C-alpha positions, 0 to 999 in steps of 0.5 A: 151457551153460557151468559159469560160472553156475547160474541161479536161476529167479526170478519177474520183477517185475510192473511191468517199468518199475520197473527196478532199473537198467541193466546192459551186459554186454561178453563175447565168449562167447554162453553167458556173456552169455545167463546173465548176461542171464537172471540180471539180467533175472529180478532186475529189471534192464534189460540190454544186451550186446555181444560185443566191446569196440568194440560195447560202447563204441558202446553206452556212447556212445549211452546211459547205464548204471548198471553195466558188466560187462566181460570182461578177455579180448575178441577185438578188444582187451584189457579193460583197454584198454576200461576205460581208454576207458570212464574217458575217456568217463565217469570215474564209470562203475561197471565190474565186471571179469569174467574166467576168469583171476582172478589177484591181479595182474589184480585189483589192476591193474583196481582201480588202473585204476578198476574198481569190483570184480573177479569171477572166473568161474565166479561166485556168483550172489548175490555177483554180484548183491550187487556189482551192487547195491552198485555202482549204490547207490554211483554213485547216492549220489555222483550225489545228493551232486554234485546236492546240492552243485550245488543249494547252489551254484546257490542262491547262485551269481552267476546267482541274485544278480540283476543286469546293471547295471554296479555289480553286474557289478563286484561279481560280478568282485570277489567272483570275485577275493576268494572263493578268498583267505583275506582278511577281507572287509568288506561295506558297504551300506544295509539290504536290499542283499543283504550276506548273499547276497554273503557266502554267494556268497564262501563257496561260491566259496571253498576252504571251501565244504564247511565251515560258513557261520555267520551271526550278527546282532551287532545283535540281542542284548545284549553278554553274550549275543553274547559267549557266542554267539560264544565259548561258555562253561563250566558256571557261567560265569554264573547261567544257564550250567547246562552248557558250550556251544560258541561259533560260532567253534568251529562255524565252524572251517575255515569262514566266520563272517559277522558282520552289523551289526558296527558295533553291537558294544560296544568290549569285544566288539570287542577280543575279536574283534580278538584272534581275528583276530590270533592265531586264539585265544580262550577260553570265557567263564569258561574258562582254556584257549585254543582255536585256530580257523581261521575266515574272517571276513566282516563287514557294516555299514550304517553308516559305520565310519570315522565311528564310528572318529573318534567313538571308537565303533569300534576303529581297529585292528579296522576296519583288520583287517576292511577288508582287502577292502571291497565296497561294495554299491549301493542299488537306486536306484543300479541301477534297470535291475536292477528288472525282472530282480528283479521277474521273479525274485521273481514266479517264486519266490513263484508257485512257493512259493504254488502259483500259475500263474506271475504276470506284471507289467503295464507299468502296475505296473512303471513305479512299481516302476522310479521308486520310491526303494526305501529298503528296497532289494531286501528291500523290493521282494521283500516288495512282490512277494510280497504282490502274488502272494499277493493276486493272483487273476489271472495279471496283476499290476496297480498295484492290487496295489501299496502306495499309496505305491509306486503313487503313487495320486493322484500322476501317473506319468511317461507313456510313448510305448511302443506297446501291444505294447512289450516289458517292457524297452522300457517300462522304458527309456522310463520311465527316459528320462523320469525322467532327462530330467525331472531334467535339466530341473529341474537346468537340464541340469546333469549333475553336479547331476542325478547328485548328486540321483540319488545316482549317480556322474556317469559312471553318469548319462552312460552312461545318457544315452548308452544312452537317447539323451537329447539334452542341451540347453544348460545354463540359468544359474539364479540 
């Protein structure tokens, strides 16, 4: 046997399936491969081997290895060339170079080319095993970090802001354009339309994604507490200030601060927010030292800020600072075609959270959900579906599990011509067709009036009429 290694005889693990990881050995010397195989297998690793660079690359192309032990001198190609091929195939692959020609120059060149480590023959068994363990641990830590970031992005990714309607597709396009910029964003929409979800999507698609996203509901606290929360305070600034405290502007430094319900802020607090936006500077309450921060502001409101400006209840200069990019979020009644998608999304979410078999909605229960006005928007729909899942004893959720005012008990719902085996979306389209036709009938087939009563743009109503193949009758002249 070559003097390259002395094998420590170890007891193999009782459960061979509980492997520490997989290792590929690429070395042209049979004795070297056998020595390494024995050492690693006795330690608990799954091991494969190859005698040439070509054989090794073939195995890497077929399966994944936690670490590759690669000889620098191979019969068919240079080990550095093989390292380059491995990097092209998988830039994150852990590779430990092994060679009998261990010069400093070779070590530096291998590390510069992406090798994880460099070991010289003959090796020390314990050191080699330690290097293998370290390489695998680092790779898995990096993979976990990537998976965590992917999970965070997926949670608030556009695909999870549910919607396929024209208004929501426009929102997605606008968010994609806005996110990479540094600009302040103002989100406007009714309560429950998902303003914080959109704010998080903007943050997670920006260059600040790895920095804090800090939300604060400015309408949920009095002015003095809000200022202390935003700007922090020094010890003794007020009676209960027994210690100094950082504000959220500091916490959000180089990240994003989401100011929800910004229309509720006092004029004094508004002036301080304006200064931070203008100068990126502020002082702790009771402090004398100016602090500088780099914070992106995303503000949200469910009130008409322009009207508040006219009434003197909101600073005009702050309004224009906030209104650099304005995103208007549609109400749920303006995007009824998204309701079936949202229902399915919440059924899946709350079935999983409550350890229930995946629930499904019946056509009879879906019809009132589509036709209801949803003053509480998506948040109200989510609460209704969560309640139905929790109260359900069967897989199918019927209208009996909906609140009375939504199910319309005692009030006839629009009938449909859908066949018993019609798909969910066929039923929804049929219901939507009848709702629009009934409204047009009430308005004497005046599409402008019907659009106003539906609270949707005329263009949106016309698109629905065309998509649903609704036959427009001659307008009635109503006195």
